[in-house]
C-alpha positions in Angstrom: -18.8 14.6 54.1 -21.2 14.6 51.1 -18.6 16.5 49.1 -15.8 14.0 50.0 -18.1 11.0 49.0 -19.1 12.7 45.7 -15.5 13.6 44.9 -14.4 10.0 45.6 -17.3 8.6 43.5 -16.4 10.9 40.6 -12.7 9.9 40.7 -13.6 6.2 40.7 -16.0 6.7 37.7 -13.4 8.7 35.9 -10.7 6.0 36.4 -13.1 3.2 35.5 -14.2 5.1 32.3 -10.6 5.5 31.2 -9.8 1.8 31.3 -10.3 -0.1 28.0 -12.3 -3.2 28.2 -10.5 -6.4 27.1 -13.1 -6.9 24.3 -12.3 -3.4 22.7 -8.6 -4.0 23.0 -8.8 -7.4 21.4 -11.0 -6.1 18.5 -8.7 -3.2 17.7 -5.6 -5.6 17.7 -7.4 -7.9 15.3 -8.3 -5.1 12.9 -4.8 -3.8 13.0 -3.3 -7.1 12.1 -5.7 -7.5 9.2 -5.1 -4.0 7.8 -2.7 -4.0 4.8 -1.2 -0.8 3.5 0.8 0.3 0.5 4.5 0.6 1.1 6.3 3.3 -0.8 9.9 2.5 -1.7 12.6 4.8 -3.1 14.1 3.6 -6.4 17.2 1.8 -5.0 15.1 -0.2 -2.5 12.4 -0.9 -5.1 15.2 -2.3 -7.4 16.6 -4.4 -4.7 13.3 -5.9 -3.6 11.1 -6.1 -6.7 12.8 -9.3 -8.0 10.9 -11.2 -5.3 7.5 -10.4 -6.9 5.6 -9.1 -9.9 6.6 -5.7 -11.2 3.6 -4.0 -12.6 3.9 -1.0 -15.0 0.5 0.8 -15.1 1.4 3.4 -17.8 -0.1 3.7 -21.3 1.5 2.0 -24.3 2.9 5.3 -25.5 4.6 5.8 -22.2 6.0 2.3 -22.1 7.5 2.7 -25.6 9.9 5.2 -24.0 11.3 2.5 -21.8 10.3 0.3 -18.8 11.8 -1.7 -16.0 13.0 -5.0 -17.3 10.6 -7.8 -16.6 7.7 -5.5 -15.8 4.2 -6.7 -16.7 2.4 -3.9 -18.4 -1.3 -3.3 -17.6 -2.6 0.2 -18.6 -4.3 1.7 -15.6 -6.8 3.5 -17.9 -7.8 0.2 -19.6 -11.5 -0.6 -18.8 -10.6 -4.1 -17.8 -7.6 -3.1 -15.6 -8.8 -4.9 -12.5 -9.7 -8.0 -14.5 -6.2 -8.2 -15.9 -4.7 -7.6 -12.5 -6.7 -10.4 -11.0 -4.5 -12.8 -12.9 -1.7 -12.0 -10.4 -1.9 -14.1 -7.2 -3.1 -12.1 -4.2 -0.4 -13.8 -2.1 2.4 -12.5 -4.3 4.3 -9.3 -3.8 3.3 -6.7 -6.4 5.6 -3.7 -7.2 3.8 -0.9 -9.0 5.1 2.1 -10.9 3.9 4.7 -13.4 5.5 7.9 -14.8 5.8 9.9 -11.6 3.8 8.0 -9.0 0.2 9.2 -8.9 -1.4 6.5 -11.0 0.5 3.7 -9.5 -0.3 5.0 -6.0 -4.0 5.0 -6.9 -3.7 1.5 -8.5 -1.9 0.3 -5.4 -4.9 1.3 -3.2 -7.2 -0.4 -5.7 -5.2 -3.6 -5.3 -5.5 -3.4 -1.5 -9.3 -3.1 -1.9 -9.2 -6.3 -4.1 -7.5 -8.2 -1.3 -3.8 -7.9 -2.2 -1.7 -7.6 0.9 1.9 -7.2 -0.3 1.7 -4.0 -2.4 4.7 -1.8 -3.0 4.8 1.5 -4.8 7.8 3.2 -6.6 8.4 6.6 -5.2 8.7 9.1 -8.1 7.7 6.5 -10.7 9.9 5.7 -13.7 11.3 9.3 -13.6 12.6 8.8 -10.1 14.0 5.4 -11.2 15.8 7.0 -14.2 17.1 9.9 -12.1 18.9 7.3 -9.9 20.6 5.9 -13.0 18.8 2.6 -12.9 18.3 0.8 -16.2 15.3 0.7 -18.5 14.6 -1.5 -21.5 12.8 -0.6 -24.7 
């Protein structure tokens, strides 16, 4: 009888312990809704969507001289005042970033998220991926 009682008690405690409290559930839903993330887009999709926001080229002046996406705002990622320059872009606006192959723009995208930007898109493969798809660049 003691064994049956203890077994029943353990089962009840196990079931109760597995149930999330409504406070925990609500808090995790809120934090999920407030979490923004960088969305990586292939070149064709980046081309189709980027007209709705600001296109940001984060390459150096020498790299940009080789060609850039038309209409792109150029802010060198390595510039000491990079974040100050970026802060001129509204945080409510969609920002589409690219670099040469994707590493710098991916890092810059994460920095924008930390600064409060919520609509951040990254070009997969950078301008090289863009060019490989036959998409136009301007000099």
